[in-house]
N, C-alpha and C positions, 0 to 999 in steps of 0.2 A: 074292341072288335074281337069276335070269335075267330079262331083259326083251327085248321085241322093239321095235326102234325103227322107226317109220314116218316117214321123213324128209320125205315129201311133205306129211303132215298136221302135222308138227312136234310129235308127241306120242309118248310111250312107253307101251306097253300091257303090263301084267303077264301072265305065262303063264296065269293063271286070273283073269278079271276079278272084281273085288269084288262086282259085281252078281250074279254066279252064286252066289258063296258066301253072300251075304245071302239070295238066293232059296231056297237049300237049307236054311240053318240059322236064318234070321231075323236081323233087324237088331240086336235087343237082345243076342242071344247072341254075335254077331260083335263087337259093341262091348265086351261084357263080357270076352271072351277077349283082345281087343286091349289093354284097360286092365290086365287082370291080367298080361299079358306085359310091359307097360311097367313096372309096379310091382314085379314079381317079378324083374326083371333078365334075363329070357329074351330080350329084344329084341336085345341086343348083348353077347355075352360078352366079358369082359375078357381080356387076354393076361397070363397068369401066368408066362410063360417069358421075361421080359425079362432075367433073369440069364444066359440062354444066348447072348445077343448079344455079339459082339466089341466091344471098346472103340471101334473105329472106327465101327461102326454105331450104338453108343450115342451117340457124339458127333454123328453126323448127325441124330439125332432129338431131340437136346437133353437127353440123360441124362448124369449124371456117370459117369466111368470107374470100373470095378471095380478093387479093389486087385490087384496082381500076385500070382500064385500062387507059393508057395515051391518052390524046386527043391532036391532032395537030402533027406537025412535031417533029422528035427527036431533042434533045437539041444541037446536034453537027451541025445542018444545019443552 
């Protein structure tokens, strides 16, 4: 989410203030959608592509290294 920082006031304002959203849709509806998003997992999607990271990057974030890929033909050929 993009936000606008007001350094003089020491606060961060969202692009669309929550008060406007509540005014347009109602407090209960906004609260219901927010709770549904939290419980449904839509709030923060997980990264399912961790297997695409190199072993060096995996080590940096605390994951175990992947096994080395085989080179050449399979052993049964």
